[in-house]
LUMGU-654855 format. One record per residue (C-alpha): residue in one letter; y negated, z, x. Coordinates in steps of 0.2 Angstrom, whole numbers, padded with zeros to 4 digits, always signed. Layout:
<atoms>
AYZX ...
</atoms>
This chain:
<atoms>
M+0328+0247-0158 K+0317+0244-0142 H+0310+0258-0133 P+0291+0260-0136 G+0287+0258-0117 S+0296+0241-0115 K+0281+0231-0119 T+0271+0241-0107 M+0284+0239-0093 L+0285+0220-0097 L+0266+0218-0095 L+0266+0228-0079 S+0280+0217-0072 L+0270+0201-0076 V+0254+0208-0068 I+0264+0212-0052 V+0271+0195-0051 L+0255+0187-0054 V+0246+0197-0042 A+0259+0194-0029 G+0258+0175-0032 I+0240+0175-0030 G+0241+0185-0014 L+0254+0173-0007 W+0243+0158-0011 L+0228+0166-0003 G+0238+0171+0012 L+0245+0153+0014 R+0228+0146+0012 S+0220+0157+0025 A+0234+0155+0037 G+0235+0136+0036 G+0218+0132+0030 P+0212+0114+0025 P+0217+0101+0039 P+0203+0098+0051 A+0192+0083+0048 V+0197+0067+0057 E+0187+0066+0073 S+0183+0049+0082 I+0185+0049+0101 T+0183+0035+0113 I+0193+0037+0129 A+0189+0026+0144 T+0206+0023+0154 N+0216+0010+0164 T+0228+0004+0151 D+0237-0006+0165 Y+0241+0010+0175 V+0257+0020+0173 G+0247+0036+0175 A+0239+0032+0158 C+0256+0032+0149 P+0253+0049+0141 V+0237+0042+0133 M+0244+0026+0127 A+0260+0034+0121 A+0249+0047+0111 Q+0240+0032+0103 S+0255+0021+0100 Q+0267+0034+0093 G+0254+0042+0082 Y+0252+0058+0091 F+0233+0057+0091 A+0233+0053+0072 S+0245+0067+0068 H+0232+0079+0076 Q+0218+0072+0065 L+0210+0061+0080 S+0205+0043+0078 V+0205+0037+0096 Q+0199+0021+0103 L+0204+0016+0121 R+0192+0006+0131 P+0201-0002+0146 Y+0194-0001+0164 S+0202-0006+0180 S+0197+0010+0190 G+0193+0028+0186 K+0176+0026+0194 Q+0172+0013+0181 A+0180+0024+0167 L+0169+0039+0172 D+0154+0027+0173 A+0157+0023+0155 V+0157+0041+0150 L+0141+0044+0160 S+0133+0029+0151 E+0139+0036+0134 K+0151+0021+0131 A+0165+0034+0130 D+0168+0052+0127 M+0181+0055+0139 A+0189+0046+0154 T+0205+0046+0164 V+0202+0047+0183 A+0210+0051+0199 D+0204+0065+0210 I+0191+0055+0220 P+0179+0051+0205 V+0179+0070+0201 M+0175+0074+0219 F+0160+0062+0219 A+0154+0069+0202 A+0154+0086+0209 L+0145+0081+0225 N+0132+0073+0215 G+0130+0088+0203 V+0136+0077+0188 P+0141+0089+0174 V+0159+0084+0170 Q+0175+0094+0170 V+0193+0091+0171 I+0202+0095+0155 S+0220+0093+0162 T+0229+0084+0175 I+0241+0072+0165 F+0251+0063+0179 R+0255+0064+0198 T+0264+0052+0210 G+0265+0048+0228 Q+0271+0031+0225 D+0257+0020+0217 H+0245+0018+0232 G+0246+0009+0248 L+0242-0008+0257 V+0248-0026+0256 A+0245-0036+0271 R+0248-0055+0275 L+0262-0058+0288 D+0255-0075+0291 H+0238-0066+0297 G+0247-0058+0312 I+0251-0041+0303 N+0268-0035+0306 Q+0265-0016+0308 G+0251-0004+0304 S+0243-0005+0321 D+0241-0024+0319 L+0227-0020+0306 K+0215-0017+0321 G+0200-0029+0320 K+0207-0036+0303 R+0197-0038+0287 I+0203-0026+0273 G+0198-0027+0255 V+0196-0011+0246 T+0186-0003+0232 L+0174+0008+0240 S+0173+0026+0235 T+0189+0026+0226 S+0206+0033+0229 G+0211+0017+0237 H+0197+0020+0250 F+0203+0037+0254 A+0221+0032+0255 L+0216+0018+0267 E+0207+0030+0279 V+0222+0042+0279 F+0233+0027+0283 L+0222+0021+0297 N+0221+0039+0304 R+0240+0039+0305 Q+0239+0022+0315 R+0226+0031+0327 L+0213+0019+0320 D+0198+0022+0309 T+0186+0012+0299 R+0176+0007+0314 D+0191-0002+0320 V+0193-0013+0305 Q+0181-0023+0294 L+0180-0016+0276 R+0176-0028+0262 N+0171-0021+0245 Y+0180-0028+0229 P+0183-0022+0212 P+0202-0018+0210 D+0206-0033+0200 G+0197-0044+0213 L+0208-0039+0227 L+0222-0051+0224 Q+0211-0067+0224 A+0202-0061+0240 L+0219-0059+0249 V+0226-0076+0242 N+0210-0085+0247 G+0211-0078+0264 E+0194-0069+0263 V+0203-0053+0269 D+0219-0050+0279 A+0225-0035+0269 V+0220-0025+0254 S+0221-0006+0250 G+0223+0000+0232 W+0235+0005+0219 D+0248-0002+0206 P+0249-0012+0196 F+0237-0023+0207 L+0248-0020+0223 T+0264-0026+0215 L+0255-0041+0207 I+0249-0046+0224 Q+0266-0044+0232 E+0273-0055+0218 R+0260-0068+0221 L+0261-0069+0240 G+0280-0068+0240 A+0288-0068+0257 A+0271-0068+0265 A+0267-0050+0259 L+0270-0035+0269 R+0268-0018+0259 F+0264-0002+0268 P+0268+0012+0255 G+0257+0026+0252 K+0271+0039+0251 D+0266+0055+0261 I+0249+0048+0263 Y+0241+0050+0246 E+0247+0059+0230 S+0238+0052+0215 I+0232+0066+0204 Y+0227+0058+0187 N+0216+0068+0175 M+0207+0068+0159 V+0189+0073+0161 A+0174+0074+0149 P+0155+0079+0151 T+0153+0098+0150 P+0141+0098+0135 Y+0154+0088+0125 L+0167+0101+0129 Q+0156+0115+0125 Q+0152+0107+0108 H+0170+0102+0104 P+0182+0116+0110 Q+0195+0113+0095 T+0195+0094+0098 V+0200+0097+0116 I+0215+0108+0110 R+0220+0094+0097 L+0219+0081+0111 L+0229+0091+0123 Q+0243+0094+0110 A+0244+0075+0107 L+0244+0072+0126 E+0258+0084+0128 Q+0268+0074+0116 G+0263+0058+0124 A+0269+0065+0141 Q+0286+0070+0134 F+0288+0053+0127 C+0284+0045+0145 R+0296+0057+0153 T+0311+0055+0141 K+0309+0036+0136 P+0305+0027+0152 A+0310+0009+0146 A+0299+0011+0130 A+0285+0019+0140 A+0285+0005+0153 D+0283-0007+0138 L+0266+0000+0135 L+0259-0007+0151 P+0254-0025+0146 R+0252-0033+0163 L+0270-0029+0169 T+0281-0044+0174 P+0300-0042+0172 E+0301-0040+0191 G+0287-0027+0190 K+0295-0017+0176 A+0311-0016+0185 A+0302-0010+0201 L+0292+0003+0191 L+0308+0009+0182 A+0317+0012+0199 E+0302+0023+0204 W+0301+0032+0187 P+0310+0048+0193 S+0297+0050+0206 H+0283+0050+0193 H+0278+0067+0185 F+0271+0066+0168 G+0265+0082+0161 L+0249+0093+0158 E+0244+0105+0171 L+0229+0113+0180 D+0236+0117+0197 Q+0228+0126+0212 S+0232+0111+0223 L+0219+0101+0213 L+0205+0112+0220 L+0212+0111+0238 V+0213+0092+0237 L+0195+0090+0230 E+0189+0101+0244 D+0198+0090+0257 Q+0191+0074+0250 S+0173+0081+0249 R+0174+0085+0267 W+0180+0067+0270 A+0165+0060+0260 I+0153+0071+0268 K+0159+0066+0286 G+0158+0048+0281 R+0141+0050+0273 L+0147+0043+0257 S+0136+0056+0248 P+0118+0063+0252 V+0125+0080+0250 N+0132+0090+0265 T+0139+0105+0256 V+0156+0107+0248 P+0154+0111+0230 N+0162+0125+0220 F+0175+0114+0211 L+0179+0128+0199 D+0163+0123+0190 Y+0171+0106+0187 I+0187+0113+0179 Y+0188+0117+0160 V+0202+0129+0158 D+0200+0135+0140 G+0209+0120+0132 M+0225+0122+0143 K+0225+0141+0141 A+0226+0138+0123 V+0239+0124+0123 S+0250+0128+0139 P+0244+0143+0148 A+0259+0143+0159 E+0254+0127+0167 V+0237+0134+0172 T+0239+0140+0190 I+0221+0138+0196 I+0214+0155+0202 N+0197+0158+0194 
</atoms>
């Protein structure tokens, strides 16, 4: 004979299990929530440049997609062109070196750095023609030098000339787009060019024994960044976090799988790939917002003001051009900017 309270106890147990199950379901639902809607982003970037590796890896390896981002990459041969694409609303974000950020700040353009994604001191420099009487840096005096004005290639050139106790008044500057430098040098329109890879390596390969390369090591460190307009960042804070998470995975891919990462650069020749892989350990792929970026931007702004490359004559507060919220959410230890 069953105890008269057995049914009551059984019903109570069932109610407890049911309530616990509902609570667990609700807790999981509130903790995870529905996945965010897929958001489309257009990024203007130099798909031939090693510094864009974290972006291209995030695209090719599906890291963007895993963070509910549908990303379209628009190729440009310089950060200046990429930033112009953003400002003309052809793209939402851009990858740029420090110089375009500096000029944007001087001109009061409301853009901000989301994160630095790459650093190197190996990708800039000059290539000169030996058969034009250039055997050392001082031989550049009086020569015609091709460069893309108001870019990192321009800044690196002036630093290099300064090391030779020369300045731009001692040479003849000729303005070309980055992908026009090779033909200008081959055609003899200029005696040397200043720029960055992959263009410099392609020029060396084309000229062969007639080429003399002056490396940019200890002259200019390229600090490559992801930037976006300030209004976009204010309207899409969660999108920025998902983007940075994907880029962090992309940077790790570039660090740990150099051969596969180099395959993402479409214009590399076999010789160029071998040279790039030899330099790979000197490249730094990773997300950061470092205080050194502010110091570099301030130095470059003084250079631009002195050279009258901007109508502004006051160094901006570059903190206004750094967006720290995304990196503080994703990788706070890599935010060393004092603000």
